N, C-alpha and C positions, 0 to 999 in steps of 0.2 A: 504494500497499501503505501500511496504518496505520506509525506510529513508535510502536510499543511503548513504548519510553524517555521517549519524549515521553509518552505517554501516563499512562504508571508515575510524571514526575513530578508531574502536575496530580491526579493523585488523590489523590497522599499530600498534595500541599494542602491539599487538600477535604479529607480523612479527618479530617488534624491539626486544623484550625478547628471540622470538626463533632464527632469523637468524643476530642480530645486529646490528648499523647505517649502513651510508654508501647509496652510488649508486647499487652496485652490480649489473649492469648491464650485468657482462658478465655472473655471475649464474643465473640469472634470466630469458636470453635468452637462456643458457643451458637449460633451466630446461621447457621454453618453447619450445622446439624444442622435449622434449621426451616427452609430454606433445600431440605435435603434433603427433605424432606417435602409441602414446597411442587410439587418438581418429579415425585415420587409424587403426588399428586392429580392435580394437574394431566394428567399423563399417563392418568389411571384415568382421569377426565373427557374424554378426547379435545382437550384446550385444549394449544394452543403451550406446549411445556418451555421452549422459547429465552429467555427473559426469567427467567424461575428460576435455568436456568445459568449466566448474566449474572453474575447474582447472587453463587451460588457461585465461582464467575471473581475477580472485587471481591474480596472476600471473604479470597482465595483469598491476591490479591496484595499484600493491606493486611497479608494477615499477616507474606504474606514482609518487605514491607520494614520495618514490626516488628521483625523479629528483628536487626534490624542490615544488612541488604541494600541495595548500592544498585540503582537502576533497571536498571543495567550488569548488574548483580551476576546482578538475577532472568532478564534476559535470556540469560544468557551459560549460565547455570544450565537453564534450559529446552531451549538448544540441547543442551546436552551430555548433558541426560536422552535425549532424544531420541537420538542418537546410542546411549546406552549400551543403550538401548531396542531400538535398530533392530536391535544387535548380538546379540542374547539369541535363543535357539530360544523357539519358542512354539509349543503344542501347536495339534491343527487347530478350529480355531472353530466347525466348522459339527458337533461332537461333542460342545461345549460345553455343560452347561447354561447358560441362555441366565439364570438369573435368580440364578447364582455368578458371581466373579469369574475371570477368565482368565486365568490369574498364568504366568509364561513359568516355561519346563522348569527346576531347579535341579540342575546338578550332582552328584552325589551323591558326599562321603570317604569315599576310605576309607581 
């Protein structure tokens, strides 16, 4: 298996050298937006979308560590969020609009 923490440290070093320090939130969001368009285009053209999704993941990790999180923090947060999502109620995906997000069922406040 891949060691995600080790990978994140390598990515951090590369990113600091290539793009400099700081949060860079605006630039990262702008780049992710462009990558989403590349995913759409590749899908529409019947081309593989994995390379574009990997770009999105790398950029998201870049934003995460630039927020002040360590690779260990990021890995813990990933595991925690999966546990949270697994504990939620979800609508039947078979009846969901394929072009819209499937969101968890929110409990009504009384």
